C-alpha positions, -999 to 999 in steps of 0.1 A, spaced: 0 0 0 14 34 -9 14 62 16 11 100 12 4 130 34 -30 148 35 -15 179 19 0 159 -10 -32 140 -14 -52 173 -16 -28 188 -41 -29 158 -63 -64 145 -57 -72 137 -93 -40 117 -100 -43 98 -68 -79 88 -75 -70 77 -110 -41 56 -96 -63 40 -69 -91 32 -94 -69 20 -123 -42 2 -105 -64 -13 -77 -38 -3 -51 -52 13 -19 -37 46 -7 -30 54 29 -33 91 37 -14 102 69 -27 130 90 -7 149 116 -34 140 142 -25 104 137 -60 94 124 -50 81 90 -74 70 64 -74 47 33 -86 55 -2 -97 25 -23 -119 20 -53 -155 10 -48 -149 -21 -69 -121 -32 -46 -141 -24 -14 -171 -45 -27 -148 -74 -35 -132 -72 -1 -167 -71 16 -178 -102 -4 -146 -120 6 -151 -112 43 -187 -124 41 -176 -158 27 -148 -161 53 -171 -153 82 -198 -177 70 -190 -212 84 -216 -229 62 -200 -215 30 -165 -223 42 -176 -259 49 -190 -262 14 -157 -248 -1 -137 -273 20 -159 -302 10 -157 -292 -27 -120 -290 -25 -119 -326 -11 -141 -340 -39 -122 -321 -65 -88 -333 -53 -100 -369 -50 -118 -368 -83 -151 -379 -68 -171 -348 -76 -200 -345 -100 -191 -349 -137 -217 -338 -162 -223 -358 -194 -213 -344 -228 -250 -336 -235 -252 -316 -202 -220 -298 -209 -233 -288 -244 -265 -276 -228 -246 -255 -203 -222 -240 -229 -249 -239 -256 -228 -258 -281 
């Protein structure tokens, strides 16, 4: 995460916003009072919120773990060629 001061952030607001949105790198803005803040794109914030939701949901995490086991052992569901064609519309 890059860091800048509040004054530099204010003076270069447009370029910092473009950088945060286009490069998907959050920016930490340091204030003299010590109460820093972080600027990030809305897209990145929403992604992080979805990730936190999944990580905090024990049922979803259990499903992911079970799916990983069936995938690694090759015992998961395998659709027929006809079903795959229907899904992919071939």
